[in-house]
C-alpha positions as CSV (number, residue, x, y, z in Angstrom):
1,M,0.0,0.0,-0.1
2,L,1.3,3.3,-1.0
3,T,1.7,6.0,1.6
4,K,2.9,9.5,1.1
5,R,5.3,9.2,3.8
6,D,7.1,6.6,1.7
7,L,6.8,8.7,-1.4
8,L,8.0,11.9,0.3
9,R,11.1,10.4,2.1
10,S,12.3,8.0,-0.7
11,A,11.3,9.3,-4.0
12,A,14.3,11.3,-4.6
13,M,16.8,9.1,-2.9
14,A,15.7,5.8,-4.1
15,A,14.5,6.8,-7.5
16,F,15.9,4.7,-10.4
17,A,17.6,2.3,-8.0
18,A,16.5,-0.8,-9.9
19,T,16.4,0.8,-13.3
20,T,19.8,2.3,-13.2
21,A,21.5,-1.1,-12.1
22,K,20.0,-2.8,-15.0
23,S,20.2,0.0,-17.8
24,T,23.3,0.1,-19.8
25,Q,21.6,1.4,-22.8
26,V,22.5,4.8,-24.3
27,F,20.3,7.3,-25.7
28,A,18.0,6.3,-28.8
29,Q,19.1,7.1,-32.3
30,N,18.5,10.8,-32.2
31,K,21.7,12.1,-30.7
32,A,20.9,15.6,-31.5
33,E,18.0,15.6,-29.2
34,S,20.0,14.2,-26.3
35,P,20.7,16.6,-23.3
36,S,24.2,16.7,-21.8
37,L,24.6,15.2,-18.4
38,L,24.4,18.6,-16.7
39,E,21.3,19.3,-18.6
40,A,19.6,16.1,-17.6
41,K,20.5,16.8,-14.1
42,D,19.0,20.3,-14.2
43,I,15.9,18.9,-15.9
44,A,15.5,16.3,-13.2
45,E,15.9,19.0,-10.4
46,E,13.3,21.3,-11.9
47,G,11.0,18.3,-13.2
48,F,10.8,16.8,-9.7
49,I,9.9,20.0,-8.1
50,Y,7.3,20.5,-10.9
51,G,6.1,16.9,-11.0
52,L,6.0,15.9,-7.0
53,P,2.2,17.3,-6.6
54,L,1.1,15.7,-9.9
55,V,2.6,12.3,-8.9
56,M,1.1,12.6,-5.3
57,N,-2.3,13.5,-6.6
58,Y,-2.2,10.4,-9.2
59,A,-1.4,8.0,-6.4
60,V,-4.0,9.4,-4.2
61,M,-6.6,9.0,-7.3
62,Q,-5.3,5.5,-7.7
63,E,-5.8,4.5,-4.3
64,F,-9.1,6.3,-3.7
65,A,-11.0,5.6,-7.1
66,V,-9.2,2.9,-9.0
67,D,-7.6,0.2,-7.1
68,R,-10.2,-1.6,-5.0
69,N,-7.4,-3.6,-3.2
70,S,-5.3,-0.5,-2.1
71,G,-6.7,-0.5,1.4
72,Q,-7.7,3.2,0.9
73,F,-10.4,2.7,-1.8
74,K,-13.2,4.9,-1.3
75,A,-15.6,4.7,-4.4
76,P,-15.2,4.5,-8.2
77,F,-15.4,7.7,-10.3
78,N,-18.4,9.8,-10.1
79,E,-19.7,8.1,-6.8
80,I,-19.7,9.8,-3.6
81,N,-18.3,7.8,-0.3
82,N,-19.6,9.3,2.8
83,M,-17.3,8.7,5.7
84,H,-19.1,8.3,8.9
85,Q,-16.1,8.7,11.0
86,V,-13.2,11.2,11.3
87,A,-9.6,10.3,10.5
88,T,-7.5,8.1,12.9
89,P,-3.9,6.6,12.8
90,A,-5.2,4.1,10.5
91,D,-5.6,6.6,7.6
92,T,-2.4,6.9,5.8
93,A,-3.1,7.8,2.3
94,I,-2.9,11.5,2.9
95,I,-0.3,13.3,5.2
96,T,-1.6,15.6,7.9
97,P,-5.4,14.2,7.6
98,N,-8.0,16.3,9.2
99,S,-9.8,14.8,12.1
100,D,-12.5,17.5,12.5
101,T,-14.8,17.1,9.7
102,P,-15.8,13.6,8.4
103,Y,-15.0,13.5,4.8
104,S,-17.2,12.8,1.8
105,I,-14.8,11.7,-1.0
106,L,-15.8,12.1,-4.6
107,W,-13.4,11.7,-7.6
108,L,-14.9,13.0,-10.9
109,D,-14.2,11.8,-14.3
110,L,-15.3,14.8,-16.7
111,R,-14.3,13.3,-20.0
112,A,-17.7,12.3,-21.2
113,E,-19.7,15.3,-19.9
114,P,-19.9,17.7,-16.8
115,M,-21.2,16.6,-13.3
116,V,-23.6,18.2,-11.3
117,I,-22.9,18.4,-7.4
118,S,-26.1,19.1,-5.4
119,V,-26.1,20.1,-1.7
120,P,-28.9,20.1,0.8
121,A,-29.8,22.9,3.3
122,V,-27.1,22.9,6.1
123,E,-28.0,24.6,9.5
124,K,-26.1,28.0,9.9
125,D,-24.0,26.9,13.0
126,R,-22.6,23.8,11.1
127,Y,-19.6,24.4,8.9
128,Y,-19.4,22.4,5.6
129,S,-17.4,22.8,2.5
130,V,-16.9,21.1,-0.9
131,Q,-13.4,21.9,-2.2
132,F,-12.7,21.3,-5.9
133,I,-8.9,20.2,-6.6
134,D,-7.8,19.5,-10.1
135,G,-4.9,17.2,-11.4
136,N,-2.4,20.3,-11.0
137,T,-3.5,20.4,-7.3
138,Y,-5.1,23.8,-7.7
139,N,-8.1,24.6,-5.7
140,F,-10.4,25.9,-8.5
141,G,-13.7,26.5,-6.5
142,Y,-15.9,26.0,-3.3
143,I,-19.3,25.4,-2.3
144,G,-20.1,25.8,1.3
145,S,-20.7,27.9,4.4
146,R,-18.4,30.6,3.5
147,A,-18.4,30.4,-0.5
148,T,-22.0,29.9,-1.4
149,G,-24.0,30.1,2.1
150,T,-26.1,27.2,3.7
151,E,-29.0,27.1,1.1
152,P,-29.6,23.9,-1.0
153,G,-28.5,24.0,-4.6
154,S,-26.9,22.5,-7.7
155,Y,-23.5,23.2,-9.1
156,L,-21.9,22.2,-12.5
157,V,-18.2,21.1,-12.7
158,V,-16.7,21.0,-16.2
159,G,-13.4,19.8,-17.8
160,P,-11.0,21.8,-19.8
161,D,-12.7,21.0,-23.1
162,W,-16.2,21.9,-22.2
163,K,-18.0,24.7,-24.2
164,G,-21.6,25.7,-23.3
165,E,-23.8,27.9,-21.4
166,K,-24.8,27.7,-17.6
167,P,-27.9,25.4,-17.7
168,N,-31.2,26.4,-15.9
169,G,-31.1,25.1,-12.4
170,I,-27.5,25.5,-11.9
171,K,-26.2,28.2,-9.5
172,Q,-22.6,28.3,-10.6
173,V,-20.1,26.7,-12.9
174,F,-16.6,25.4,-11.9
175,S,-14.1,24.9,-14.6
176,S,-11.3,22.4,-14.1
177,T,-7.8,22.5,-16.1
178,T,-7.8,18.6,-16.1
179,P,-10.4,16.0,-16.9
180,F,-10.0,14.3,-13.3
181,V,-11.0,16.3,-10.3
182,F,-11.0,15.6,-6.4
183,A,-14.1,16.8,-4.8
184,N,-13.5,17.0,-1.0
185,F,-16.4,17.4,1.1
186,R,-16.0,18.4,4.8
187,T,-19.1,18.4,7.3
188,Q,-18.3,19.6,10.7
189,L,-18.8,17.1,13.6
190,I,-19.6,19.0,16.8
191,N,-19.1,16.1,19.1
192,A,-19.2,12.2,19.3
193,E,-23.0,12.3,19.7
194,D,-23.4,14.4,16.6
195,M,-22.5,11.8,13.9
196,P,-26.1,11.1,13.0
197,N,-26.6,14.7,12.3
198,V,-23.6,14.7,10.1
199,E,-24.8,11.5,8.4
200,K,-28.1,13.5,7.6
201,V,-26.1,16.3,5.8
202,Q,-23.9,13.7,3.8
203,A,-27.1,12.0,2.7
204,G,-28.2,15.2,0.8
205,Y,-25.0,15.3,-1.2
206,K,-25.5,14.2,-4.6
207,A,-23.4,13.7,-7.8
208,Q,-25.0,13.1,-11.1
209,P,-24.0,13.7,-14.9
210,L,-25.3,16.8,-16.6
211,S,-27.5,14.6,-19.0
212,A,-29.2,13.0,-16.0
213,F,-29.6,16.4,-14.2
214,L,-31.4,17.8,-17.6
215,K,-33.2,14.4,-18.2
216,Q,-31.6,14.1,-21.5
217,P,-29.9,11.2,-23.2
218,A,-26.3,10.4,-22.0
219,P,-23.4,11.0,-24.5
220,P,-21.1,8.2,-25.2
221,A,-19.1,6.7,-22.4
222,A,-15.5,8.0,-22.2
223,P,-12.9,5.3,-23.2
224,T,-11.7,2.8,-20.3
225,I,-8.3,3.7,-19.0
226,E,-6.0,1.0,-17.8
227,F,-4.4,3.1,-15.0
228,V,-0.7,2.3,-14.2
229,P,-0.9,0.9,-10.4
230,A,0.8,3.4,-8.2
231,T,2.8,1.2,-5.8
232,T,5.3,2.3,-3.2
233,A,8.2,0.3,-5.0
234,G,7.1,1.5,-8.4
235,I,7.5,5.2,-7.3
236,K,10.6,4.6,-5.4
237,K,12.2,3.2,-8.5
238,N,10.6,5.0,-11.2
239,F,9.5,8.6,-10.1
240,F,9.7,9.9,-13.7
241,L,7.9,7.2,-15.1
242,Y,5.0,7.9,-12.9
243,L,5.1,11.5,-13.8
244,D,5.0,10.4,-17.5
245,V,1.8,8.6,-16.6
246,A,0.4,11.5,-14.6
247,L,1.0,13.9,-17.2
248,Q,-1.3,12.1,-19.6
249,Y,-4.1,13.4,-17.4
250,V,-2.7,17.0,-17.0
251,P,-3.3,19.0,-20.4
252,E,-0.3,21.4,-21.1
253,T,-1.1,25.1,-20.6
254,S,1.1,28.2,-21.2
255,R,2.1,28.4,-17.6
256,D,3.9,24.8,-17.9
257,E,4.9,24.5,-21.7
258,A,8.5,25.4,-20.7
259,I,9.1,22.7,-18.1
260,R,7.1,20.3,-20.2
261,A,9.5,20.8,-23.4
262,K,12.5,20.1,-20.9
263,L,10.8,17.0,-19.6
264,A,10.3,15.9,-23.2
265,R,14.2,16.2,-23.5
266,I,14.6,13.2,-21.2
267,G,11.6,11.2,-22.5
268,I,8.8,12.4,-20.1
269,G,5.3,13.7,-21.5
270,S,4.2,14.4,-24.9
271,G,6.7,15.7,-27.6
272,K,9.5,13.5,-26.6
273,T,11.7,11.8,-29.2
274,F,12.9,8.7,-27.3
275,E,11.7,6.6,-24.3
276,F,12.9,7.5,-20.7
277,K,13.8,3.8,-20.2
278,D,16.6,4.3,-22.9
279,L,18.5,6.8,-21.0
280,S,22.2,5.8,-20.2
281,L,23.2,4.9,-16.9
282,E,25.3,7.9,-16.6
283,H,22.3,10.2,-17.4
284,K,20.3,8.4,-14.7
285,A,22.9,8.7,-12.2
286,E,23.0,12.6,-12.8
287,M,19.3,12.6,-12.8
288,L,19.2,11.0,-9.4
289,A,21.4,13.6,-8.1
290,G,19.2,16.5,-9.6
291,M,16.1,14.7,-8.1
292,K,17.9,14.9,-4.7
293,Q,18.7,18.6,-5.1
294,G,15.0,19.3,-6.0
295,D,13.8,17.5,-2.9
296,D,16.3,19.6,-0.9
297,K,15.1,22.6,-2.4
298,I,11.3,21.9,-1.5
299,N,12.6,21.1,2.1
300,K,14.6,24.3,2.2
301,W,11.8,26.4,1.0
302,L,9.4,24.9,3.6
303,A,11.8,25.5,6.4
304,S,12.8,29.0,5.7
305,G,10.1,30.3,3.4
306,N,8.1,32.0,6.1
307,E,8.9,34.1,9.1
308,P,8.0,32.1,12.2
309,I,5.5,33.6,14.6
310,N,6.1,32.4,18.1
311,G,7.5,29.4,16.7
312,W,4.6,28.8,14.3
313,N,4.7,28.9,10.5
314,V,1.8,31.3,9.3
315,S,1.5,31.2,5.6
316,S,-0.8,30.8,2.8
317,L,0.4,28.0,0.6
318,L,-2.5,27.0,-1.4
319,G,-4.9,28.4,-3.9
320,D,-5.8,28.2,-7.7
321,E,-4.0,28.4,-10.7
322,A,-3.6,32.3,-10.6
323,F,-2.3,32.0,-6.9
324,F,0.5,29.8,-7.9
325,N,1.2,31.4,-11.2
326,G,3.8,29.0,-12.3
327,D,5.6,29.0,-9.1
328,W,6.4,25.2,-9.0
329,L,8.5,25.3,-5.7
330,M,5.6,26.8,-3.9
331,R,3.2,24.4,-5.3
332,A,5.5,21.5,-4.4
333,G,6.1,22.9,-0.9
334,A,2.4,23.2,-0.4
335,A,1.7,19.5,-1.5
336,K,4.5,18.3,0.8
337,A,3.2,20.4,3.7
338,G,-0.3,19.0,3.3
339,L,-1.7,17.8,0.2
340,Y,-5.2,19.2,-0.7
341,G,-5.4,21.8,1.7
342,N,-7.7,24.9,1.8
343,D,-7.1,28.4,0.5
344,A,-6.4,31.0,3.2
345,A,-9.9,32.5,3.1
346,E,-11.3,29.0,3.8
347,A,-9.0,27.8,6.6
348,M,-5.6,28.9,7.8
349,Y,-3.1,26.3,9.0
350,P,-0.5,27.5,11.4
351,F,2.0,24.6,11.9
352,T,5.1,24.0,14.0
353,R,7.8,21.5,14.8
354,T,9.4,23.8,17.3
355,D,8.6,25.4,20.7
356,A,8.7,29.2,21.1
357,T,12.5,29.3,21.4
358,G,13.0,27.4,18.2
359,E,14.0,24.0,20.0
360,P,12.4,20.9,18.3
361,L,9.3,19.5,19.7
362,D,10.0,16.2,21.2
363,G,7.3,14.2,23.5
364,S,10.1,11.7,24.4
365,K,12.1,14.4,26.3
366,H,9.6,17.0,27.4
367,K,6.2,18.3,28.3
368,Y,4.8,21.4,26.9
369,T,1.8,23.6,27.1
370,I,-0.1,26.2,24.7
371,T,-1.9,28.9,26.6
372,F,-4.5,31.3,24.9
373,P,-4.7,34.4,27.0
374,P,-8.3,35.7,27.9
375,G,-10.4,36.7,24.9
376,Q,-7.5,35.6,22.6
377,L,-8.9,32.2,21.2
378,P,-8.4,31.8,17.3
379,P,-10.6,34.3,15.6
380,V,-12.9,32.4,13.4
381,H,-16.5,32.4,12.0
382,S,-16.8,28.7,12.1
383,F,-14.3,26.8,14.5
384,W,-10.7,26.0,15.1
385,S,-8.6,23.0,16.3
386,V,-5.0,22.0,17.2
387,T,-4.1,18.5,15.8
388,M,-1.4,16.3,17.0
389,Y,1.0,14.5,14.3
390,D,3.8,12.2,14.6
391,G,6.7,14.4,13.4
392,K,8.4,11.9,11.1
393,S,5.4,10.5,9.4
394,Q,2.9,13.4,9.6
395,F,0.0,10.8,10.6
396,L,-2.2,10.8,13.6
397,V,-0.8,9.8,16.9
398,K,-2.2,6.6,18.6
399,N,-3.0,7.1,22.2
400,P,-4.8,5.6,25.2
401,I,-7.8,8.0,25.0
402,N,-8.1,8.2,21.2
403,R,-7.9,11.9,21.3
404,Y,-6.1,13.4,18.2
405,L,-7.0,17.1,18.5
406,I,-8.5,19.7,20.6
407,N,-11.2,22.0,19.2
408,S,-13.4,24.7,19.8
409,P,-16.6,22.6,20.3
410,M,-14.9,20.9,23.3
411,L,-14.4,24.2,25.0
412,P,-17.6,23.8,27.4
413,G,-16.0,20.6,28.8
414,M,-12.4,22.2,29.3
415,K,-11.1,23.9,32.2
416,K,-9.9,27.5,32.3
417,D,-7.3,29.0,34.2
418,A,-7.9,31.3,37.1
419,D,-7.2,34.4,35.0
420,G,-9.7,33.1,32.4
421,S,-6.8,31.9,29.9
422,L,-7.0,28.3,28.2
423,T,-4.1,26.0,28.7
424,L,-3.4,22.9,26.7
425,Y,-1.1,20.1,27.7
426,I,1.1,18.7,25.1
427,Q,2.7,15.4,26.4
428,K,2.8,11.6,25.9
429,D,1.4,10.9,29.5
430,S,-1.7,12.0,31.1
431,P,-1.1,15.3,33.1
432,G,-3.5,14.1,35.8
433,A,-7.3,13.5,36.0
434,D,-7.9,17.3,36.9
435,K,-6.1,18.4,33.5
436,E,-7.1,15.5,31.1
437,A,-9.8,17.4,29.6
438,N,-7.1,19.9,28.2
439,W,-4.6,16.9,27.3
440,L,-3.6,16.6,23.8
441,P,-1.5,13.4,23.7
442,A,1.9,13.5,22.0
443,P,4.1,10.7,20.5
444,D,7.0,9.2,22.1
445,G,9.2,11.2,19.7
446,T,9.3,14.2,17.4
447,I,6.0,16.2,17.3
448,Y,4.2,18.1,14.5
449,L,1.5,20.4,15.4
450,V,-1.0,22.0,13.0
451,M,-3.6,24.4,14.0
452,R,-6.8,24.9,11.8
453,L,-9.0,27.9,11.7
454,Y,-11.8,27.4,9.7
455,W,-13.5,30.5,7.9
456,P,-11.1,32.8,9.5
457,K,-12.4,36.3,10.3
458,T,-10.9,39.1,8.3
459,E,-11.9,42.0,10.5
460,A,-9.3,42.5,13.5
461,P,-8.2,40.5,15.4
462,S,-7.6,38.2,12.5
463,I,-4.7,36.0,11.3
464,L,-5.3,37.3,7.9
465,P,-3.3,38.4,5.9
466,A,-1.2,35.4,6.5
467,G,1.8,36.4,8.4
468,K,0.8,39.9,9.0
469,G,-2.3,39.5,10.9
470,T,-3.3,41.2,14.3
471,W,-3.8,37.9,15.8
472,Q,-1.0,35.6,16.3
473,P,-0.9,31.8,17.7
474,P,0.6,31.6,21.2
475,G,4.2,29.7,21.3
476,V,4.4,26.2,22.5
477,K,6.3,26.4,25.9
478,R,8.4,23.6,27.4
479,V,7.7,22.9,31.0
480,S,10.1,20.0,31.8
């Protein structure tokens, strides 16, 4: 079973391990098309940065919608899978999974015709959203509490080749740059007893082809695709072969034509003059080094791309095509920080691996606290949470009380300090029965904390604009 941890950690280092050992072939006949060793290295570096989100997205699509034996399969294309539970440590398909809002998972195949997404009326005090993400990992539209309100309605999602007018009965049209789209539904769970109410909302979500919505004959079905299985071993050995596969479902645009032309020079994507497998051993060795440099650049960008605020990184990493504007390094960093995250207007994600002094968070060595002063809880229209992840894997942490986060709906059951402030206890062992309501269990090792602010307020105090807002997350303090 593929996990993104394996992909992120091992893709650059282990890529081509098997193929380079076996390959002694030189370039195919057309030597004039062959890049030099240095060119191949540079293309590999740039191509890894450009391609990492595309390969990650393809792998999730393969697990969720194609391979019924993946262990993470949700439903076939164009069918909604309503999950009646939040994420647990067993969910390993996507790093930093959200455990606030039960997901409804829908992968759309828009090749034959557009799809209509219908939503029910949702009570005003329950947050929900439908986030549309294309194969470029661009967030290209939203339905939900913030974006469209809580009234019922139907919305059209169209692929890059669709030409037409908005049909009657459709509130809005969302246009994807790719024929395959991930529609990620989030429905707020107030508390454990609230799940039947969440299920009622989920039952009102509907996906149907446009022809069915209009009660017209369906167009011919799109051709069946034999998707290349996304396996951990395959991606480790052949990252660029997987990119070659993923690019088949990501139409070229003016923004990426330059990097796509470079990738064709090493046998990747359309317009290539030879097969990638025909590269020489020397070229593949240089490309391995280039990939490693690309991965290092992504990590460096993530580590230093933002000014820390009280030890937290407060940034806006995700958005639509115009937001990224061809900045492939930002897009790769965003995918690596948390694939399928929201736009800043929908949710902000302060994250940290360090305490307020910059020392690495480690549950095996220390206990920590986070204290929100009186009147300074995260400013949101909807709700906020602080979620604990294992620092190495970025997955949720197994613990004796099955608590993976603390969020604002839990406030009535939590204890305030004498001055009215709220203190969270971040440690691997219980802080004692009197403090357990405020305990966020930590791993016996490195810690990765993510704060989520759903529908953040824009008026002061606000975390927006990202990194410059009038509200700042309080630092994590070491107490032992």
